C-alpha positions as CSV (number, residue, x, y, z in Angstrom):
1,M,182.2,112.8,-47.2
2,A,184.2,115.5,-46.0
3,P,183.5,117.2,-42.9
4,R,181.6,120.5,-43.6
5,A,182.9,123.8,-41.7
6,N,180.8,125.6,-39.5
7,W,182.6,128.9,-40.1
8,K,185.4,130.2,-42.2
9,G,187.3,133.3,-41.9
10,F,190.8,134.5,-40.5
11,L,193.0,133.7,-37.6
12,R,195.0,137.0,-36.6
13,L,197.9,137.4,-34.1
14,S,198.9,140.8,-34.3
15,L,199.8,141.4,-37.8
16,V,200.2,137.6,-38.8
17,T,197.0,136.3,-40.4
18,C,195.8,133.0,-41.9
19,P,192.7,131.7,-43.7
20,V,190.9,129.0,-41.3
21,A,187.9,126.7,-40.7
22,L,186.2,125.8,-37.8
23,Y,184.6,122.4,-37.5
24,P,182.6,120.6,-34.8
25,A,184.9,118.4,-32.4
26,T,181.9,116.6,-31.0
27,S,178.6,114.7,-32.4
28,E,175.6,113.6,-31.1
29,S,174.5,111.7,-34.3
30,E,175.6,108.4,-33.5
31,K,173.3,108.3,-30.6
32,I,170.0,106.4,-30.6
33,S,167.2,108.9,-31.2
34,F,163.7,108.8,-31.1
35,N,160.6,110.4,-33.4
36,Q,157.5,111.4,-31.8
37,L,154.5,109.3,-32.9
38,N,150.7,109.3,-33.4
39,R,150.0,106.5,-30.9
40,T,146.7,105.8,-32.5
41,T,147.9,105.7,-35.9
42,G,151.7,105.0,-35.6
43,H,152.3,108.0,-37.9
44,R,155.1,110.7,-37.1
45,I,154.2,114.0,-35.6
46,K,154.6,117.0,-37.6
47,Y,155.4,120.4,-36.4
48,L,153.7,123.3,-38.3
49,K,154.6,127.2,-37.7
50,V,151.2,129.1,-37.2
51,D,149.9,132.5,-36.3
52,A,149.5,132.5,-32.7
53,D,145.9,134.7,-33.1
54,T,144.6,133.1,-36.2
55,G,145.8,129.8,-36.3
56,D,146.8,129.9,-39.9
57,E,150.2,128.3,-41.2
58,V,153.2,130.9,-42.2
59,P,155.3,130.1,-45.0
60,S,159.1,130.4,-44.1
61,E,159.6,133.5,-46.0
62,D,157.0,135.5,-44.0
63,I,158.5,134.8,-40.6
64,A,160.7,137.4,-39.2
65,K,162.6,137.9,-35.9
66,G,161.2,140.2,-33.1
67,Y,162.2,141.5,-29.6
68,E,159.2,141.5,-27.2
69,L,159.3,144.9,-25.4
70,E,156.1,144.1,-23.5
71,K,153.3,141.8,-23.8
72,G,152.1,141.5,-27.3
73,Q,154.3,144.8,-28.4
74,F,157.4,143.3,-30.6
75,I,160.5,145.2,-32.4
76,E,161.2,143.5,-35.8
77,V,164.7,143.0,-36.7
78,T,165.5,141.9,-40.3
79,K,168.2,139.4,-41.5
80,E,169.8,142.1,-43.5
81,E,169.9,144.3,-40.1
82,L,171.7,141.5,-38.3
83,E,174.2,141.1,-41.0
84,E,175.0,144.9,-41.2
85,L,176.0,144.8,-37.6
86,A,179.5,143.4,-39.2
87,L,181.4,142.6,-36.0
88,E,184.9,142.3,-36.7
89,S,184.6,138.6,-35.3
90,T,182.3,137.8,-38.0
91,R,185.1,137.2,-40.4
92,T,188.1,137.1,-37.9
93,I,189.2,135.5,-34.9
94,E,191.4,138.0,-33.5
95,I,193.4,136.6,-30.2
96,D,193.3,139.4,-27.6
97,E,195.6,137.8,-24.9
98,F,197.3,134.7,-23.8
99,V,196.0,133.1,-20.4
100,N,197.2,130.0,-18.3
101,R,194.9,127.1,-18.6
102,S,194.2,126.8,-14.9
103,D,192.5,130.3,-15.0
104,I,189.6,129.0,-17.0
105,D,186.8,128.1,-14.9
106,P,185.2,124.7,-16.2
107,R,181.7,126.4,-15.9
108,Y,182.7,128.7,-18.7
109,L,183.4,126.0,-21.2
110,I,180.6,125.2,-23.6
111,R,181.8,122.8,-26.7
112,P,185.0,122.3,-28.5
113,Y,185.8,122.8,-32.2
114,Y,188.9,122.0,-34.6
115,L,190.3,125.0,-36.2
116,T,192.6,124.2,-39.4
117,P,194.2,126.1,-42.1
118,D,191.4,126.9,-45.0
119,G,193.2,126.2,-48.2
120,K,196.7,125.7,-49.4
121,I,197.8,129.3,-48.4
122,G,198.6,130.1,-44.9
123,H,199.9,127.1,-43.3
124,D,203.2,128.7,-42.3
125,A,201.5,131.4,-40.3
126,Y,199.0,129.0,-38.7
127,A,202.2,126.9,-37.6
128,V,203.7,130.0,-36.0
129,I,200.6,130.8,-34.1
130,R,200.1,127.2,-33.0
131,E,203.9,126.6,-31.8
132,T,204.1,130.0,-30.2
133,I,200.9,129.0,-28.0
134,R,202.4,125.4,-27.5
135,E,205.9,126.7,-26.3
136,M,204.6,129.4,-24.1
137,D,202.3,126.7,-22.4
138,K,199.3,129.2,-22.6
139,V,195.7,129.5,-24.1
140,A,195.0,132.2,-26.5
141,I,191.9,133.9,-25.9
142,G,189.8,135.4,-29.1
143,R,186.4,136.1,-30.2
144,V,184.2,134.4,-33.0
145,V,180.6,134.9,-34.4
146,L,178.8,131.7,-34.8
147,T,175.0,131.5,-35.3
148,N,174.4,135.2,-35.0
149,R,176.2,135.5,-31.4
150,E,179.6,136.7,-30.6
151,H,181.3,134.0,-28.4
152,I,184.6,134.0,-26.6
153,I,186.9,131.2,-28.0
154,A,190.0,129.6,-25.9
155,L,192.5,128.3,-28.5
156,E,195.0,125.3,-27.5
157,P,197.3,123.3,-29.7
158,K,196.2,119.4,-30.4
159,E,198.9,117.7,-32.2
160,K,199.3,119.5,-35.9
161,G,195.8,121.5,-35.0
162,L,194.1,123.9,-32.7
163,V,191.2,123.3,-30.7
164,G,189.0,126.1,-30.2
165,T,186.8,125.7,-26.8
166,L,183.6,128.2,-26.8
167,L,183.4,130.1,-23.5
168,R,180.2,131.5,-21.8
169,Y,180.1,135.3,-20.8
170,P,180.0,136.2,-16.9
171,Y,176.2,137.0,-17.3
172,E,175.6,133.2,-18.5
173,V,177.0,131.5,-15.2
174,R,175.1,131.3,-12.1
175,S,176.5,132.1,-8.7
176,E,177.2,129.4,-6.7
177,A,176.0,131.1,-3.6
178,E,172.2,130.6,-4.1
179,Y,172.9,126.9,-4.3
180,F,175.8,126.4,-1.7
181,D,174.8,128.9,1.1
182,D,172.5,126.3,2.9
183,I,175.0,123.5,3.1
184,Q,176.0,122.9,6.5
185,D,179.4,123.2,7.9
186,A,180.6,119.4,8.8
187,K,183.2,118.6,11.6
188,L,185.4,115.8,10.5
189,T,187.9,114.1,12.2
190,K,191.5,113.1,11.0
191,D,190.7,109.3,10.7
192,M,187.6,110.0,8.6
193,L,189.7,112.0,6.1
194,D,192.6,109.3,6.2
195,L,190.2,106.5,5.4
196,A,188.7,108.5,2.3
197,R,192.0,109.4,1.2
198,H,192.8,105.8,1.1
199,I,189.8,105.1,-0.8
200,V,191.0,107.8,-3.3
201,N,194.3,106.2,-3.6
202,Q,192.9,103.0,-4.5
203,K,190.9,104.1,-7.2
204,A,193.4,106.5,-8.5
205,G,194.3,106.2,-12.4
206,T,194.9,107.9,-15.8
207,F,191.5,109.0,-17.5
208,D,190.9,106.9,-20.6
209,P,187.7,107.5,-22.1
210,G,187.6,104.1,-23.9
211,K,187.4,102.5,-20.5
212,F,184.0,104.0,-20.2
213,E,180.8,102.4,-21.5
214,D,177.6,104.2,-22.1
215,H,175.4,101.8,-20.2
216,Y,172.0,103.8,-21.1
217,E,172.9,103.6,-24.8
218,A,173.7,100.0,-24.5
219,A,170.3,99.4,-22.8
220,L,168.3,101.2,-25.4
221,V,169.9,98.8,-28.0
222,D,168.8,95.9,-26.0
223,L,165.1,97.0,-25.6
224,I,164.8,98.1,-29.4
225,N,166.2,94.6,-30.3
226,Q,163.9,92.9,-27.9
227,K,160.8,94.9,-29.2
228,R,162.1,94.3,-32.5
229,A,162.1,90.4,-32.0
230,G,158.6,90.5,-30.3
231,Q,160.1,89.4,-26.9
232,V,158.0,90.4,-23.5
233,I,159.7,93.4,-22.0
234,R,160.1,93.1,-18.2
235,P,161.0,95.9,-16.0
236,R,164.3,96.1,-14.5
237,E,164.6,96.4,-10.7
238,R,165.6,99.9,-10.1
239,P,168.8,100.9,-7.8
240,K,168.3,101.7,-4.3
241,G,169.9,104.5,-2.5
242,E,171.1,104.1,1.0
243,N,171.5,106.8,3.4
244,V,174.7,106.6,5.4
245,V,173.9,105.7,9.2
246,D,177.5,105.5,10.4
247,L,180.1,107.3,8.3
248,M,183.4,105.7,9.7
249,Q,181.7,102.2,9.3
250,A,180.9,102.9,5.6
251,L,184.5,104.4,5.2
252,R,185.8,101.2,6.7
253,Q,183.6,98.8,4.6
254,S,184.7,101.0,1.5
255,V,188.2,100.2,2.0
256,G,187.8,96.8,2.5
257,R,185.6,96.6,-0.6
258,E,187.8,98.3,-2.8
259,A,191.2,96.4,-1.7
260,A,189.8,92.9,-2.3
261,P,189.1,93.3,-6.1
262,A,192.3,95.3,-6.7
263,K,194.4,92.5,-5.2
264,A,193.0,89.8,-7.3
265,A,192.9,91.9,-10.6
266,K,196.5,93.0,-10.2
267,P,198.2,89.7,-12.1
268,I,195.4,89.6,-14.6
269,K,195.3,91.6,-17.7
270,K,191.9,92.1,-18.9
271,P,190.8,93.1,-22.6
272,K,189.8,96.6,-23.3
273,K,185.9,97.0,-22.7
274,A,184.0,97.4,-25.7
275,S,182.0,100.5,-25.7
276,A,178.4,100.8,-26.3
277,G,178.5,102.3,-29.4
278,Q,180.2,98.8,-30.3
279,K,177.4,96.8,-29.9
280,E,175.7,95.4,-33.0
281,M,172.0,95.3,-33.1
282,L,170.5,92.0,-33.2
283,M,168.6,92.5,-36.1
284,P,168.8,95.6,-38.7
285,I,166.7,98.6,-38.1
286,A,164.3,99.7,-40.9
287,G,166.2,102.1,-43.4
288,K,169.8,101.5,-41.9
289,K,172.2,99.5,-44.0
290,P,173.6,96.0,-42.0
291,A,176.8,96.3,-40.5
292,K,179.9,94.9,-42.7
293,E,181.6,92.0,-41.3
294,T,184.8,93.7,-41.0
295,A,182.9,96.4,-38.4
296,A,181.9,93.4,-36.1
297,K,185.5,92.3,-36.0
298,K,187.3,95.3,-35.8
299,P,184.8,97.8,-34.2
300,A,185.4,101.5,-34.2
301,T,185.1,103.5,-30.9
302,G,182.2,106.2,-31.0
303,Q,180.3,104.3,-34.2
304,R,176.8,103.5,-33.2
305,R,173.7,102.3,-34.8
306,K,170.7,104.9,-34.7
307,S,167.2,103.6,-34.8
308,A,164.7,105.4,-37.2
């Protein structure tokens, strides 16, 4: 099934405009999820929208949005009134400025989207905007309305397309001062920092998401398989944290521990580790089709079985 666009409109750089569509670049649907159940009957829990005073269920057509001025006093706002706000960014992503990627504080990043040409026309204009951003090595900043809210969006080239990342407004980001002010100043010796830098160099590498396994997701799969097979569930031993008593001693031991496996692993080429999503269920979950044999032979990263 073709992906469904979250938004369609126009991308504009000055007088250059092209029709575009915005698609979510990430998904949580492949992860295992749970339903809430009535422990007594085993039935699913159903949520109803009820009047807070009368307790009566309210049909969807009778539900409106309201802003609470003070306790129990609301200003009702209709869907039509919200649509009539008609911001320019409701239908057009206007590129306002170009900035360096390093200028964007990671705290402002929300989520990524793919921005593609919409339809057969406008591909040339889209390519001009994309390649200009690429050659200038900049990030294009614009605005877009999603879910009745205007967001800042940062556009960057990604192969043949554009990735747009939604950004937070300053009022949505908390100041670090209220969290960091109580951190004590520490006096660190050169030896401590040298040892710490040595550990960092031993662990240095290139970021590859495929090397990482979602251990919690894998543990959930094991738990469901064990329960489905009627096995006795035994609690695992919880990891214990330890306070550092002698910092220099801990740093020296860390250097030795990191050096040993590094030397042993150097001449050996290990096969690529399978992600948690590549692990097949031992028994099929009700309502889900069994995995194909080819999927077991050639697992695809990011595909996970989801429980009912």
